[in-house]
C-alpha positions as CSV (number, residue, x, y, z in Angstrom):
1,M,-19.4,-24.2,2.2
2,S,-21.4,-24.1,-1.0
3,N,-21.3,-21.2,-3.4
4,N,-24.7,-20.7,-5.0
5,G,-23.8,-17.5,-6.9
6,E,-24.3,-15.1,-4.0
7,T,-21.5,-12.7,-3.3
8,K,-20.8,-12.2,0.4
9,S,-20.2,-8.7,1.6
10,P,-16.8,-8.0,3.1
11,F,-18.6,-6.6,6.1
12,D,-20.5,-8.6,8.7
13,F,-23.1,-6.6,10.6
14,T,-24.2,-7.9,14.0
15,E,-27.1,-7.0,16.2
16,A,-25.0,-6.6,19.4
17,G,-27.2,-4.4,21.5
18,K,-29.2,-3.5,18.3
19,R,-26.2,-1.4,17.1
20,P,-24.6,-2.7,13.9
21,R,-20.8,-3.0,13.9
22,V,-18.3,-3.9,11.2
23,E,-16.6,-7.3,11.9
24,A,-14.2,-7.2,8.9
25,Y,-11.4,-4.7,8.4
26,A,-10.1,-3.2,5.2
27,Q,-7.1,-5.0,3.6
28,K,-3.7,-3.3,3.6
29,L,-2.4,-1.8,0.4
30,V,0.1,-3.9,-1.5
31,F,2.7,-1.8,-3.3
32,T,4.0,-3.0,-6.7
33,V,7.3,-2.2,-8.5
34,G,7.1,1.1,-10.3
35,E,4.4,2.5,-8.1
36,G,4.8,6.0,-6.8
37,V,4.9,6.4,-3.0
38,Y,5.5,8.9,-0.3
39,L,7.5,8.2,2.9
40,L,5.5,9.2,5.9
41,K,7.6,11.1,8.5
42,I,7.1,11.6,12.2
43,G,4.5,14.4,12.7
44,G,2.5,13.4,9.6
45,S,4.5,15.2,6.8
46,R,5.4,13.3,3.7
47,E,8.7,12.9,1.8
48,G,9.0,12.1,-1.8
49,P,7.6,10.9,-4.1
50,Y,9.7,7.8,-4.6
51,I,9.3,4.7,-6.8
52,V,9.0,1.2,-5.4
53,A,12.1,-0.5,-6.8
54,I,11.9,-3.9,-5.2
55,A,8.5,-5.4,-4.3
56,P,7.6,-5.7,-0.6
57,V,8.8,-8.9,1.1
58,N,8.0,-9.4,4.8
59,G,6.5,-5.9,5.0
60,K,9.6,-4.1,3.6
61,C,10.5,-2.8,0.2
62,T,13.3,-0.8,-1.5
63,L,12.7,2.6,-3.1
64,S,14.4,4.6,-5.8
65,Y,14.3,8.2,-7.0
66,G,12.5,9.0,-10.3
67,N,15.8,8.8,-12.1
68,G,16.4,5.2,-11.0
69,Q,19.0,6.0,-8.3
70,P,18.6,4.0,-5.1
71,F,17.0,5.7,-2.1
72,R,19.1,5.6,1.0
73,N,21.6,3.2,-0.4
74,N,18.9,0.5,-1.0
75,E,17.7,0.6,2.6
76,Q,14.6,-1.5,3.2
77,I,11.6,0.6,4.1
78,N,8.7,-0.6,6.2
79,V,5.5,-0.5,4.0
80,D,3.6,0.9,7.0
81,D,5.6,4.0,6.6
82,L,4.5,4.5,2.9
83,E,1.5,6.1,1.3
84,S,0.5,5.6,-2.3
85,N,1.1,8.5,-4.6
86,A,-1.8,7.2,-6.8
87,W,0.1,7.7,-10.1
88,I,1.7,5.2,-12.3
89,Y,5.4,5.7,-13.0
90,S,6.4,4.6,-16.5
91,T,9.5,5.2,-18.6
92,S,9.1,6.0,-22.2
93,E,11.8,5.4,-24.8
94,S,11.6,7.9,-27.6
């Protein structure tokens, strides 16, 4: 496949029955160490926020509380059960 400078859209629209449809799906979020997340509970409520302590491996990661203490004794949490808190956790040394 040649690349002549054109950027391909992440969506492919087809004319199936003259109705366009999206062929590509959005990519899953990848959580990083230090990122704030909520744990999604059954019923849709959220618990947290927590901090990603160990980056996801095979779809699971380890969380901590804001003070650095391990969450649930370092239990591995499925990333599908997490939602980004959309804030960046940082420690400042004064």
